[in-house]
C-alpha positions as CSV (number, residue, x, y, z in Angstrom):
1,M,-16.2,-49.6,-13.4
2,R,-18.8,-48.0,-15.6
3,Q,-17.4,-46.1,-18.6
4,W,-19.2,-44.5,-21.5
5,L,-17.3,-44.2,-24.8
6,V,-17.7,-42.4,-28.2
7,A,-16.7,-45.2,-30.5
8,K,-14.0,-44.9,-33.1
9,G,-15.3,-43.5,-36.3
10,S,-18.6,-42.2,-34.6
11,T,-20.9,-40.1,-36.6
12,S,-24.0,-40.4,-34.5
13,L,-25.0,-40.2,-30.9
14,D,-26.2,-43.8,-31.3
15,D,-22.4,-44.6,-31.4
16,L,-22.1,-43.8,-27.7
17,R,-22.0,-46.9,-25.5
18,M,-21.5,-47.8,-21.9
19,G,-19.3,-50.7,-20.8
20,D,-17.4,-52.1,-17.9
21,V,-13.7,-51.8,-17.5
22,P,-11.1,-52.2,-14.7
23,V,-10.5,-49.4,-12.3
24,P,-7.2,-47.6,-13.4
25,Q,-4.4,-46.9,-10.9
26,P,-2.4,-43.5,-10.6
27,G,1.2,-43.4,-11.7
28,A,3.8,-41.0,-10.5
29,G,2.6,-37.5,-10.4
30,E,-1.1,-38.6,-11.0
31,V,-4.3,-38.8,-8.9
32,L,-7.2,-41.2,-9.1
33,V,-10.6,-39.4,-8.9
34,R,-13.9,-41.2,-8.0
35,V,-16.3,-39.1,-10.2
36,H,-19.5,-38.1,-8.5
37,A,-21.0,-35.9,-11.3
38,C,-20.5,-34.7,-14.8
39,S,-22.1,-32.0,-16.9
40,L,-22.7,-31.6,-20.8
41,N,-21.6,-29.0,-23.0
42,Y,-22.4,-28.1,-26.7
43,R,-19.1,-29.6,-27.8
44,D,-20.1,-32.9,-26.3
45,Q,-23.0,-33.0,-28.9
46,I,-20.8,-32.5,-31.9
47,I,-17.9,-34.8,-31.0
48,P,-19.9,-38.0,-31.5
49,L,-21.1,-36.5,-34.8
50,G,-17.6,-35.9,-36.1
51,F,-18.1,-32.3,-36.4
52,Y,-15.6,-31.1,-33.8
53,M,-12.0,-30.0,-34.3
54,G,-10.1,-32.9,-35.8
55,G,-13.3,-34.5,-37.3
56,V,-14.4,-37.9,-36.7
57,V,-12.7,-39.5,-33.7
58,Q,-10.0,-41.9,-34.6
59,H,-10.0,-44.0,-31.5
60,D,-12.5,-44.8,-28.7
61,T,-12.8,-41.8,-26.5
62,V,-14.5,-41.3,-23.0
63,P,-16.7,-38.1,-23.5
64,L,-17.2,-35.1,-21.4
65,S,-14.7,-32.4,-20.3
66,D,-16.7,-31.6,-17.1
67,G,-16.7,-33.7,-14.0
68,A,-16.2,-33.4,-10.2
69,G,-15.4,-36.0,-7.5
70,E,-13.0,-37.0,-4.8
71,I,-9.4,-38.0,-4.8
72,V,-9.3,-41.8,-3.7
73,A,-5.6,-42.5,-4.4
74,V,-2.5,-40.5,-5.3
75,G,0.7,-41.5,-7.2
76,E,4.3,-41.3,-6.1
77,G,5.5,-37.6,-5.7
78,V,2.1,-36.0,-5.5
79,S,2.3,-33.1,-2.9
80,S,-0.4,-30.7,-3.5
81,F,-3.5,-33.1,-3.0
82,K,-4.4,-35.9,-0.8
83,V,-7.0,-38.6,-0.5
84,G,-10.4,-37.0,0.3
85,D,-9.9,-33.8,-1.5
86,R,-12.7,-32.6,-3.7
87,V,-11.6,-31.7,-7.1
88,A,-12.7,-31.2,-10.7
89,G,-10.8,-31.9,-13.8
90,L,-9.5,-29.0,-15.9
91,F,-10.6,-28.5,-19.5
92,F,-7.1,-27.8,-20.6
93,Q,-4.7,-30.0,-18.8
94,N,-1.6,-27.9,-19.3
95,W,-2.7,-24.3,-19.1
96,N,-1.7,-23.2,-15.6
97,D,-2.4,-19.4,-16.0
98,G,-1.6,-16.3,-18.0
99,P,-2.8,-15.7,-21.6
100,P,-3.6,-18.2,-24.2
101,N,-0.6,-20.0,-25.6
102,P,0.3,-23.0,-27.9
103,G,1.1,-25.2,-24.9
104,V,-2.2,-25.5,-23.2
105,G,-2.3,-29.2,-23.8
106,P,-5.2,-31.5,-24.6
107,A,-8.8,-30.8,-23.8
108,L,-10.6,-33.5,-21.8
109,G,-13.3,-35.5,-23.7
110,A,-12.0,-35.1,-27.2
111,P,-9.0,-37.0,-28.8
112,P,-6.2,-37.4,-27.7
113,A,-7.6,-36.8,-24.2
114,Q,-9.9,-39.2,-22.4
115,G,-12.9,-37.5,-20.6
116,M,-14.8,-37.7,-17.3
117,L,-18.0,-39.8,-18.0
118,Q,-16.7,-42.9,-16.0
119,D,-16.7,-43.9,-12.4
120,Y,-12.9,-43.3,-11.9
121,V,-10.4,-41.2,-13.9
122,V,-6.7,-40.8,-13.6
123,L,-5.6,-37.2,-14.1
124,P,-2.1,-35.6,-13.6
125,E,-1.7,-33.6,-10.3
126,H,-1.6,-30.4,-12.3
127,G,-4.8,-31.3,-14.3
128,V,-7.3,-30.8,-11.4
129,V,-8.4,-28.0,-9.3
130,R,-10.1,-27.8,-5.9
131,L,-13.9,-27.3,-5.9
132,A,-15.6,-24.3,-4.5
133,A,-16.4,-25.1,-0.9
134,T,-20.1,-24.0,-1.1
135,L,-20.9,-26.2,-4.0
136,D,-21.9,-29.9,-4.1
137,Y,-20.4,-32.3,-6.6
138,T,-23.4,-31.8,-9.2
139,E,-23.1,-28.0,-9.0
140,A,-19.2,-27.9,-9.2
141,A,-19.3,-30.3,-12.3
142,C,-21.0,-27.4,-14.2
143,L,-17.8,-25.2,-14.0
144,P,-14.9,-26.7,-15.8
145,C,-16.0,-25.6,-19.3
146,A,-19.1,-23.2,-19.1
147,G,-18.1,-21.6,-15.7
148,V,-14.4,-20.8,-16.7
149,T,-15.7,-19.7,-20.1
150,A,-18.0,-17.1,-18.5
151,W,-15.4,-16.1,-15.9
152,N,-12.8,-15.6,-18.7
153,A,-15.2,-13.7,-20.8
154,L,-16.2,-11.3,-18.0
155,M,-13.3,-11.0,-15.6
156,E,-10.1,-11.7,-17.5
157,G,-8.3,-9.7,-20.3
158,P,-7.9,-5.9,-20.6
159,R,-11.5,-5.1,-19.4
160,P,-12.8,-6.9,-16.5
161,V,-16.3,-6.2,-15.5
162,K,-16.7,-3.8,-12.6
163,A,-19.6,-2.3,-10.7
164,G,-21.7,-0.1,-12.8
165,D,-20.8,-1.7,-16.0
166,S,-23.5,-3.1,-18.4
167,V,-23.3,-6.8,-19.7
168,L,-25.4,-8.5,-22.4
169,V,-25.9,-12.3,-22.3
170,L,-27.4,-14.3,-25.1
171,G,-29.8,-17.0,-24.5
172,T,-30.3,-19.3,-21.4
173,G,-27.6,-21.9,-21.7
174,G,-24.9,-22.7,-19.2
175,V,-22.5,-20.1,-20.1
176,S,-25.0,-17.3,-20.4
177,L,-26.6,-18.1,-17.0
178,L,-23.4,-18.3,-15.3
179,A,-22.2,-15.1,-16.9
180,L,-25.4,-13.4,-15.6
181,Q,-24.7,-14.6,-12.1
182,I,-21.2,-13.6,-12.1
183,A,-21.8,-10.1,-13.6
184,K,-24.6,-9.5,-11.2
185,A,-22.3,-10.4,-8.3
186,A,-19.7,-7.9,-9.7
187,G,-22.2,-5.1,-9.6
188,A,-23.1,-4.9,-13.4
189,T,-26.4,-4.2,-15.0
190,V,-27.3,-7.3,-17.1
191,I,-29.4,-7.6,-20.2
192,A,-30.5,-10.9,-21.3
193,T,-32.1,-12.3,-24.4
194,S,-34.2,-15.4,-25.3
195,S,-37.0,-16.3,-27.7
196,S,-39.1,-17.5,-24.8
197,D,-41.1,-15.2,-22.6
198,E,-41.2,-17.9,-19.9
199,K,-37.5,-18.3,-19.9
200,L,-37.1,-14.4,-19.8
201,E,-39.1,-14.3,-16.6
202,R,-36.8,-17.0,-15.2
203,V,-33.8,-15.0,-16.0
204,K,-35.3,-11.9,-14.2
205,A,-35.7,-14.0,-11.2
206,L,-31.9,-14.8,-11.5
207,G,-31.3,-11.1,-11.5
208,A,-31.4,-9.8,-15.0
209,D,-32.2,-6.1,-15.0
210,H,-33.5,-6.0,-18.6
211,V,-34.8,-8.7,-21.0
212,I,-35.3,-8.8,-24.7
213,N,-37.3,-11.4,-26.7
214,Y,-35.2,-11.6,-29.9
215,R,-38.1,-13.2,-31.9
216,T,-40.4,-10.2,-31.3
217,T,-37.5,-7.6,-31.5
218,P,-35.4,-8.6,-34.4
219,E,-33.0,-5.6,-34.0
220,W,-32.2,-6.7,-30.5
221,G,-28.7,-5.4,-30.6
222,A,-29.9,-1.8,-31.0
223,E,-32.5,-2.5,-28.2
224,A,-29.7,-3.7,-25.8
225,A,-27.5,-0.6,-26.7
226,R,-30.6,1.6,-25.9
227,L,-31.2,-0.2,-22.5
228,A,-27.6,0.2,-21.6
229,G,-27.8,4.0,-22.3
230,G,-26.0,4.0,-25.6
231,G,-23.9,0.8,-25.7
232,V,-23.1,-2.3,-23.7
233,D,-19.6,-2.6,-22.0
234,K,-19.3,-6.3,-22.3
235,V,-21.2,-8.8,-24.7
236,V,-20.9,-12.5,-23.9
237,E,-21.4,-13.6,-27.5
238,V,-22.2,-17.4,-27.5
239,G,-24.2,-17.3,-30.8
240,G,-21.4,-17.0,-33.3
241,A,-21.7,-15.9,-36.9
242,G,-25.5,-15.7,-36.9
243,T,-25.6,-13.2,-34.0
244,L,-22.3,-11.4,-34.2
245,S,-23.7,-8.5,-36.3
246,Q,-26.3,-7.8,-33.5
247,S,-23.7,-8.0,-30.9
248,I,-21.5,-5.3,-32.9
249,A,-24.7,-3.2,-32.8
250,A,-25.1,-3.6,-29.1
251,V,-21.6,-3.0,-27.9
252,G,-20.6,0.4,-26.8
253,F,-17.8,2.7,-27.3
254,A,-14.4,1.1,-26.1
255,G,-16.6,-1.9,-25.2
256,E,-15.6,-5.7,-25.8
257,I,-17.3,-8.5,-27.3
258,A,-16.2,-11.9,-25.7
259,L,-16.4,-14.2,-28.8
260,I,-17.2,-17.7,-27.6
261,G,-20.0,-18.5,-30.1
262,V,-20.2,-21.8,-32.0
263,L,-23.9,-22.2,-32.0
264,T,-24.5,-20.7,-35.5
265,R,-22.1,-21.0,-38.3
266,E,-23.6,-18.5,-40.9
267,G,-24.2,-14.8,-40.8
268,D,-22.7,-11.4,-41.2
269,T,-19.3,-11.3,-39.4
270,N,-18.2,-7.9,-41.1
271,P,-16.3,-6.1,-38.1
272,H,-16.3,-2.6,-39.5
273,G,-19.0,-1.7,-36.9
274,L,-16.3,-2.0,-34.2
275,M,-14.1,0.7,-35.8
276,F,-16.5,3.6,-35.3
277,K,-16.8,2.8,-31.6
278,G,-13.3,1.8,-30.8
279,A,-14.6,-1.5,-29.6
280,S,-13.0,-4.9,-29.9
281,I,-13.6,-8.6,-30.0
282,R,-11.6,-11.0,-27.7
283,G,-11.6,-14.7,-28.5
284,I,-12.5,-17.0,-25.7
285,F,-11.6,-20.6,-25.7
286,V,-12.4,-21.7,-21.9
287,G,-9.5,-20.8,-19.8
288,S,-6.8,-21.9,-17.3
289,K,-6.2,-23.3,-13.9
290,G,-5.7,-20.0,-12.5
291,M,-9.0,-18.8,-14.0
292,A,-10.8,-21.7,-12.4
293,E,-9.3,-21.1,-9.1
294,R,-10.3,-17.4,-9.2
295,L,-13.8,-18.4,-10.3
296,N,-14.3,-20.8,-7.4
297,A,-13.1,-18.2,-4.9
298,F,-15.6,-15.7,-6.4
299,I,-18.3,-18.2,-6.2
300,D,-17.6,-18.9,-2.5
301,A,-17.4,-15.3,-1.7
302,H,-20.8,-14.4,-3.4
303,G,-22.9,-17.6,-2.8
304,I,-23.3,-18.3,-6.5
305,K,-25.1,-21.6,-7.4
306,P,-25.0,-22.8,-10.9
307,V,-28.4,-23.5,-12.5
308,V,-28.7,-27.2,-12.9
309,D,-31.8,-27.8,-15.1
310,R,-31.9,-31.6,-14.8
311,A,-29.7,-34.4,-13.5
312,F,-29.7,-38.0,-15.0
313,P,-28.0,-41.1,-13.6
314,I,-25.1,-42.4,-15.5
315,E,-27.3,-45.3,-17.1
316,Q,-29.5,-42.6,-18.6
317,A,-26.7,-40.7,-20.2
318,M,-28.4,-40.8,-23.6
319,D,-31.4,-39.2,-22.1
320,A,-29.1,-36.4,-20.8
321,Y,-27.7,-35.8,-24.3
322,S,-31.2,-35.6,-25.7
323,Y,-32.5,-33.1,-23.1
324,Q,-29.3,-31.0,-23.5
325,S,-30.2,-30.3,-27.1
326,S,-34.0,-29.8,-26.6
327,P,-35.6,-26.4,-26.7
328,G,-36.6,-26.6,-23.1
329,L,-33.0,-26.3,-21.8
330,F,-32.4,-23.8,-19.1
331,G,-28.9,-23.8,-17.7
332,K,-26.9,-27.0,-17.3
333,V,-27.6,-30.8,-17.6
334,A,-25.8,-33.1,-15.3
335,I,-25.1,-36.8,-15.0
336,T,-24.7,-38.2,-11.6
337,L,-22.5,-41.3,-10.8
């Protein structure tokens, strides 16, 4: 079978390589998944560079946390899945439900956990989830990281988004567009930012109620607060340190900033602006199996379709990596197998 690897000691995307290896077999409590599609996330760019948590990879690692396919064999004792079931791998293999905890287990696609960019993968029975019935494999492959992250940010924790709330999403990457779609389906007013007027027109077509070009409106946090009538109820903060001060300006009284961001590493992170509004920051690191199941049920109920910008065949995985880091990205990049 075909399998991509991030080579031990990798410090460059050039250290990615595809090879041919035997098809694995499931052991007790495991399932064998024939992978039909994968998708890329920002972490997949920095793992081969040696910049992810844990630094340079210490052994050859199959990349990508996100993949969807069908079960083609089950090991002894497997009772909750059968051959033919459509499933996706879970980002955290041991986080069943509830709040974050120290026992969430390995995250697929980074040491010590192998990832999904291969024709077949063996996963524990508890490490997969059924796909949303209304999605094809490529669409479903967009959800394990970005989709669950967006769902956690909006619908979990102490302040789930409800009809009439306002939500601010930053940029047009996978998490932000899925958050836009979820928030709109929940009845919220959505404000979206981008540096591209063309992309802002596209997010309006997806349902954004207000848009802000952050290049032409440097104080976009204050503008978002104005558009929301005094402050935003929920900010889906994917930017990180470089955008947090603007997100604090945008959030309203008793509002919440769902802090996901790793895209920018330097900036003003002084939290004092939250104090005056009784607002809070909640850290988001993907989510649990229960969150994935609730997301999939919501997607089926509301007819949400993840935005797949481009899909590349597995042999062109390097082109997928290049496109995912390009300025033209709008939504998710997929790899089909």
